[in-house]
PLY file of the C-alpha trace (Angstrom):
ply
format ascii 1.0
element vertex 125
property float x
property float y
property float z
element edge 124
property int vertex1
property int vertex2
end_header
69.25 -185.16 19.87
73.02 -185.18 19.45
74.63 -185.81 16.05
74.00 -189.30 14.63
76.52 -191.93 15.62
78.17 -194.56 13.41
78.29 -197.41 15.97
76.97 -197.92 19.49
78.54 -200.72 21.53
76.45 -202.03 24.44
78.76 -204.33 26.40
79.37 -204.61 30.15
82.67 -206.52 30.04
85.26 -203.73 29.86
88.07 -205.67 28.10
85.59 -206.82 25.42
84.13 -203.32 25.19
87.63 -201.89 24.61
88.36 -204.56 21.97
85.11 -203.82 20.12
85.80 -200.08 20.28
89.29 -200.66 18.86
87.85 -202.76 16.00
85.23 -200.14 15.16
87.70 -197.26 15.22
90.27 -199.26 13.23
87.81 -199.63 10.34
87.14 -195.91 10.46
83.88 -195.40 12.34
83.05 -193.22 15.32
81.62 -195.10 18.26
80.21 -194.70 21.73
80.04 -197.34 24.45
77.39 -198.15 27.03
77.93 -200.58 29.89
74.34 -201.71 30.32
71.03 -201.83 28.49
69.58 -198.76 30.17
72.52 -196.57 29.13
72.38 -198.18 25.70
68.71 -197.28 25.20
69.45 -193.72 26.31
72.29 -193.51 23.76
70.06 -194.93 21.01
67.44 -192.25 21.64
70.08 -189.52 21.89
72.40 -190.46 19.00
70.37 -192.67 16.57
73.31 -194.99 15.71
73.66 -196.53 12.28
74.90 -199.80 13.84
74.35 -201.32 17.29
76.65 -203.99 18.70
74.76 -205.63 21.56
75.70 -208.13 24.23
72.74 -210.15 25.54
74.00 -210.87 29.06
73.94 -207.39 30.58
73.15 -206.44 34.17
69.73 -204.99 35.06
68.36 -204.09 31.61
69.57 -207.04 29.54
70.25 -207.26 25.83
66.98 -209.21 25.54
65.20 -206.24 27.14
66.88 -203.89 24.67
65.74 -206.05 21.74
62.15 -206.12 23.03
62.19 -202.35 23.48
63.53 -201.81 19.97
60.94 -204.20 18.53
58.12 -202.30 20.24
59.34 -198.73 19.77
62.02 -198.52 17.05
61.96 -201.70 14.92
64.13 -200.10 12.21
67.12 -200.53 14.55
66.78 -204.33 14.72
68.15 -204.88 11.21
71.17 -202.78 12.17
71.87 -204.70 15.39
74.78 -207.13 15.60
74.57 -209.40 18.62
77.90 -210.43 20.15
77.29 -212.89 22.97
78.57 -215.74 25.08
75.00 -216.85 25.83
74.16 -220.43 24.92
71.92 -220.72 21.87
69.26 -222.36 24.01
69.10 -219.19 26.08
68.17 -216.98 23.14
66.31 -219.50 20.96
62.92 -218.31 22.19
63.65 -214.59 21.77
61.44 -213.59 18.84
63.55 -210.52 18.07
66.79 -212.45 17.40
65.88 -213.38 13.79
65.14 -209.72 13.06
68.70 -208.64 13.88
71.54 -208.42 11.38
73.41 -211.38 12.85
74.44 -213.22 16.00
78.14 -213.75 16.66
79.38 -215.99 19.42
82.29 -214.96 21.64
85.17 -215.24 21.03
84.44 -213.22 17.94
85.95 -213.43 14.48
87.34 -209.90 14.06
87.33 -209.99 10.25
83.73 -211.20 10.13
82.65 -208.58 12.67
84.41 -205.85 10.67
82.64 -206.97 7.49
79.24 -207.02 9.25
79.75 -203.55 10.72
80.77 -202.14 7.34
77.88 -203.84 5.52
75.37 -202.77 8.12
76.67 -199.18 8.07
76.42 -199.01 4.28
72.78 -200.16 4.38
71.76 -197.76 7.18
0 1
1 2
2 3
3 4
4 5
5 6
6 7
7 8
8 9
9 10
10 11
11 12
12 13
13 14
14 15
15 16
16 17
17 18
18 19
19 20
20 21
21 22
22 23
23 24
24 25
25 26
26 27
27 28
28 29
29 30
30 31
31 32
32 33
33 34
34 35
35 36
36 37
37 38
38 39
39 40
40 41
41 42
42 43
43 44
44 45
45 46
46 47
47 48
48 49
49 50
50 51
51 52
52 53
53 54
54 55
55 56
56 57
57 58
58 59
59 60
60 61
61 62
62 63
63 64
64 65
65 66
66 67
67 68
68 69
69 70
70 71
71 72
72 73
73 74
74 75
75 76
76 77
77 78
78 79
79 80
80 81
81 82
82 83
83 84
84 85
85 86
86 87
87 88
88 89
89 90
90 91
91 92
92 93
93 94
94 95
95 96
96 97
97 98
98 99
99 100
100 101
101 102
102 103
103 104
104 105
105 106
106 107
107 108
108 109
109 110
110 111
111 112
112 113
113 114
114 115
115 116
116 117
117 118
118 119
119 120
120 121
121 122
122 123
123 124
């Protein structure tokens, strides 16, 4: 396993991924990015991030799949997962893992609120 990571961003939309990376680095944390759920799960196993920022609408292995995997295999990560999504609430209302996450933020995101959540989540990791 590589050295632990402060923040892992799992986001397929490159402009949003770059924005999230900029926010994370601006508040002083190291981060790594993954463009889909499969790469994200690999990074979680390899780097054991303190905070995960997760989009739900990912290609192939979705954010919902990532949440189910975490729930089954590494539930301690759920409380350190911040969901950033454009998905309609009705789409994720039945996902039993959503209430176990740190929070759900709708896109477009409030940068100050996201920064505060990342910092709070990191401090409690």
